[in-house]
BAZAVEX-359898 format. One record per atom (N, C-alpha, C): x negated, y, z negated; residue in one letter. Coordinates in steps of 0.001 Angstrom, whole numbers, plus 500000, padded with zeros to 6 digits. Example, Ala and Ser with C-alpha at 12.3 -4.5 7.8 and 13.67 -1.06 7.14 Angstrom:
486810494310492200A;487700495500492200A;486800496700492200A;487150497750492920S;486330498940492860S;487100500030492130S;
//
This chain:
791814707040353214X;791027708216353519X;791927709440353492X;791425710520352958X;792190711761352854X;792441712355354233X;793553713038354350X;793897713715355592X;793622715200355404X;792668715723356159X;792280717121356054X;792890717899357210X;793314719140356931X;793887719993357974X;792821720530358918X;791601720658358408X;790497721174359207X;789402720128359266X;788453720361360163X;787349719407360293X;786063720104360650X;784974719423360323X;783631719856360683X;783112718871361720X;782606719399362813X;781992718560363836X;780650719173364206X;779668718329364354X;778329718724364765X;778095718138366155X;777558718952367051X;777177718460368373X;775690718715368549X;774949717666368880X;773507717744369073X;773201717398370523X;772219718097371073X;771829717851372461X;771341716424372620X;771936715714373572X;771493714351373844X;770105714387374468X;769349713358374256X;768002713213374810X;767019714262374313X;767313714887373180X;766387715820372553X;765525715027371577X;764231715293371582X;763311714636370654X;763893714702369239X;763839713603368498X;764506713492367208X;764074714573366222X;762809714901366182X;762342715954365265X;762961717293365595X;763029717624366877X;763656718878367301X;765150718856367025X;765776717711367232X;767217717593366972X;767529717815365493X;766726717210364616X;766959717365363180X;766685718802362734X;765654719435363288X;765342720821362955X;766471721751363411X;766951721547364631X;768047722371365153X;769309722183364321X;769596720962363959X;770756720662363131X;770621721295361751X;769445721187361150X;769228721760359816X;769388723276359840X;768786723937360814X;768911725396360914X;770365725815361114X;771051725153362040X;772440725521362324X;773337725257361113X;773137724143360438X;773967723814359284X;773720724794358143X;772466725183357935X;772167726166356894X;772856727495357217X;772733727945358452X;773383729187358855X;774889729109358738X;775431727983359130X;776875727777359043X;777331727827357587X;776650727090356745X;777041727021355341X;776854728321354592X;775857729084354986X;775558730323354272X;776405731501354709X;776942731454355932X;777576732669356400X;778929732561357057X;779392731384357344X;780610731253358136X;781848730992357283X;781750730123356337X;782930729669355593X;782624729611354097X;783667729421353323X;783493729344351869X;783364727891351408X;782838727727350194X;782708726398349607X;784061725691349532X;785089726473349235X;786428725893349090X;786954725369350428X;786668726104351508X;787170725691352825X;786609724343353260X;785337724112352992X;784721722845353388X;784675721842352234X;785354722203351160X;785561721321350021X;784252720772349455X;783331721691349155X;782094721265348508X;782386720918347064X;781845719832346639X;782110719335345301X;780823718763344739X;780876718420343474X;779729717749342881X;780088716285342669X;779157715444343003X;779294714020342773X;778400713695341579X;778899712855340697X;778143712510339507X;777957711007339459X;776720710570339189X;776473709137339102X;776676708653337665X;776537707374337458X;776810706763336161X;775880707288335063X;774702707763335435X;773752708288334457X;773971709771334170X;774957710367334817X;775253711773334592X;774495712727335503X;773727712176336445X;773034713036337413X;774060713640338357X;773949714940338578X;774896715643339437X;774272715882340807X;775035715589341832X;774642715797343222X;775576716874343759X;775093718130343749X;775926719300344027X;776139719597345501X;777247720277345749X;777565720888347039X;777584719907348206X;778247718787348011X;778463717805349068X;779929717871349458X;780179717964350755X;781559718091351231X;782330716788351054X;783561716938350616X;784471715797350557X;784941715404351958X;784797716335352899X;785257716118354272X;784228715298355054X;784693714437355937X;783738713761356818X;783119714768357785X;781902714511358192X;781237715336359199X;780842714401360335X;781440714616361479X;781189713785362645X;780046714403363448X;779092713580363862X;777962714046364667X;778098713449366067X;778210714335367054X;778405713939368444X;777222714389369282X;777170713937370523X;776092714346371419X;776683714877372725X;775924715793373341X;776333716364374617X;775126717014375264X;775259717334376525X;774198718062377218X;774189719509376748X;773096720195377009X;773000721609376667X;774135722402377316X;774406722133378580X;775471722845379288X;776833722611378671X;777087721384378256X;778373721065377621X;778467721754376262X;777359721783375506X;777360722476374217X;777665723958374441X;777058724560375459X;777319725971375786X;778813726180376088X;779370725304376896X;780791725416377255X;781675725323376024X;781398724357375152X;782191724189373923X;782036725415373035X;780821725926372906X;780582727127372113X;781399728298372634X;781387728496373935X;782137729613374517X;783640729441374334X;784124728216374443X;785545727954374195X;785887728157372715X;784987727758371831X;785202727977370399X;785320729470370125X;784422730239370717X;784444731692370551X;785763732287371041X;786213731861372209X;787470732349372789X;788687731978371947X;788608730822371265X;789752730302370512X;789688730571369019X;788752731391368581X;788666731748367171X;788219730625366259X;787486729653366798X;786965728549365997X;785614728977365425X;785405728768364137X;784131729110363502X;783029728206364035X;781868728799364325X;780765728008364853X;779431728666364526X;778405727847364583X;777021728302364536X;776261727438365532X;775414728073366336X;774641727306367309X;773150727520367107X;772371726680367757X;770913726786367733X;770418726514369136X;769535727397369648X;769005727258371004X;767481727154370965X;766909726731372080X;765479726457372165X;764601727630371778X;764988728851372101X;764153730017371813X;764006730285370323X;764785729606369509X;764724729780368058X;763673728871367419X;762875728201368262X;761894727247367733X;760481727521368239X;760254728732368761X;758977729027369413X;758290730193368703X;757220729917367959X;756459730985367334X;757072731491366039X;756743732746365713X;757270733373364506X;758714733797364740X;759419734124363671X;760799734542363862X;760883735820364690X;759877736694364587X;759878737904365419X;759773737547366898X;758903736589367216X;758748736132368601X;760028735453369090X;760663734699368202X;761911734019368564X;763023735030368856X;763135736059368019X;764113737131368271X;763883737750369638X;762622738125369902X;762275738806371148X;762541737910372357X;762166736652372274X;762376735727373386X;763862735494373647X;764630735293372589X;766071735085372745X;766715736299373385X;766309737478372978X;766882738721373487X;766629738917374989X;765593738290375507X;765234738425376925X;766002737470377838X;766728736521377266X;767367735485378076X;768879735673378154X;769422735354379322X;770869735296379499X;771358733981378908X;772640733927378584X;773205732728377972X;772920731486378812X;773079731576380126X;772878730395380974X;771420729946381033X;770495730771380559X;769081730401380511X;768691729721379199X;769559729801378215X;769277729200376907X;769556727704376946X;768702726949376276X;768871725505376154X;769500725247374784X;770774724875374766X;771499724653373511X;771098723315372906X;770659723357371636X;770208722158370944X;771220721644369931X;771998722530369309X;772998722057368347X;774109723087368190X;775224722593367707X;776411723417367500X;777195722837366333X;777567723678365393X;778422723284364274X;779771723947364501X;780841723184364408X;782195723707364578X;783014723437363325X;783892724382362982X;784808724188361857X;786127724858362208X;787205724101362102X;788503724678362393X;789624723663362304X;790785724086362773X;791971723225362766X;791686721942363546X;792169720820363028X;791937719519363649X;792226719511365142X;793400720013365529X;793797719961366935X;792852720740367829X;792422721916367389X;791497722726368194X;790149722040368343X;789648721483367246X;788347720820367294X;788423719572368169X;789482718810368041X;789643717615368889X;789724717996370365X;790418719079370641X;790534719552372026X;789156719900372599X;788306720497371792X;786977720901372246X;785988719747372361X;786120718752371487X;785083717718371385X;785582716294371634X;786857716138371941X;787467714816372021X;786827713837372990X;786168714318374020X;785585713422375022X;784098713141374805X;783540713673373732X;782124713475373458X;781891712140372742X;780686711610372905X;780300710360372255X;779589710641370934X;779631709641370042X;778909709736368785X;777406709796369038X;776720710567368217X;775260710622368263X;774730709389367562X;773925708612368241X;773377707373367649X;771880707371367758X;
//
């Protein structure tokens, strides 16, 4: 297995309904991929099958999916922010009504009132391990 200097880790809220968990993960991953880092940083490549079909923009890097409580996700997010680790998060207010309603609802809440559903982290191996090393795999 290749040794990468950086890593991608996903943290999903434990005990969250599977549909909500997948939606939160999809939104956060899309936002992360579109605005946080470059294709080269996460080593997106094309995979080609024997018939010549191309499967584009798949990372060569492993992506670990972990679970944690909303409060723990908030803590990790805040530590990531303090330590310059790239991240994208998704909270409960981002899933209620139209996007205008979601903006307005999110704007009315303090951080401690938000229910964190997912978090994507990207950074140096040591920093990411320090932030997520005690979390369990999402199963």
